[in-house]
N, C-alpha and C positions, 0 to 999 in steps of 0.2 A: 547410531543412525544420524542422518542429516537432520538439522534443526534450522528453524527460521527465528530470527530475533529482530523485533522492531524497536526503534528508538526515535526520540525527537519530539514526542508529544509534550503537551503542557497546557498552561493557561495563558491565553492572550486576549487582548481587547479587540473588538471589532475593527477591521481594517488592518490588523497586524498580519504577520507572516510566521510560518513555521516550516521546517524542512524535516520530513520523516525519512528514515532510512531503514531498509530491510537488508539483512545480511544472513548468510549461512554460517553455521558454526557446529562444532562437535563431531564433524565427519568430513571425509573427503568425497563422499558420494555426491554425484552431480544432481543439482536441482535447477530447474528452469523457473525462475521467478517471473510470474505472469502479470501481476498487478496488485492493486490496492482495492480493498473493500472497506466499508464502514457500517456500523450498526448503532443507531440511536436507541434510547430506551423506548420500548413498546413498538419498535419498528423492525422490519425485516432487514437482514444484511443486504446491502446493495453495492453494486460495482461503482467504483469511483473513477479509476483510470487503469488502463491495461495496455499491454503490447498486443498487437494483432498479428495474424499470419502475414508474413511479408515484411515485418519490421516497422510497421506503422504504429500509431497509437490511437486509442479511443478514450473518450471522456464522457461521463454522465453530463447531461445538459446543465444541471445546476452549478457545475464547477468549470465549465468550458470558459476559457479565457483567464481563469484565475489559478488553476492548478496545472502543473507540468510534471509528467513522469519521465524519468531518465534512468539509464542503465550504465554501469561501469563494468564492462566485460572482464577487465583484468582482475577486479576485486570480486566479481560476481555479486554486486550489490545493486539495489534499485532504490532510488530516491523519489520522494513526492514533494515537490516544492509547492507550498500552499500560500498564495498571496491574497490580499483583500478578503481576509476571512470574515465570515458572517456568523452570527449566533446559530443559524441553521446548520452550520458545519460541525457543530458539537456532536461528537460520537466517539466510539472506540474504533480505531482504524486498524485493520488487519492486512498483513501481507499474505499473498497467496502464491504458492509454487506447485509445480508438478514434477513427478519423476516417471518417466515412461519405461516400461519393461516390455518384454516380448509378448506379454499377455494382456496387460492393461495399464492404465495410467493411475498413479497414486497422487492424491491431493495432500498438500501440506499447508498448515496455517500457523502463523505466528501467534504469540500470546496476546497480542493487541496492545496498542498504546493509546491512552486517553488524550483526546483533543477537546478542550473546552474554550469556547469563545464567548466572552462577556459582552454585553451591550452597554 
């Protein structure tokens, strides 16, 4: 079956940058990568950045102006460029994708990649 793999996480100092990447692997099944979520300890998983209907993008207020989501259609990958990182950005970041069938939409999640921002 199709799988999602995130990469690019790590430990950075406040003000630094990271670039996360989400890619499909293990199958030729088509997945539509929708966006990125994150989950900090003790908190709910929250939307960070996503593609909207019509090809636009949307961002959570705390990351607006600092994060940029982009897609490479040829490779079917989605990246999240994170600049001016803050300690509040520390979380596990997850890639989210969907596969639509004739009956319903299936959700796919990556394994997550840890982003830690030190102050």
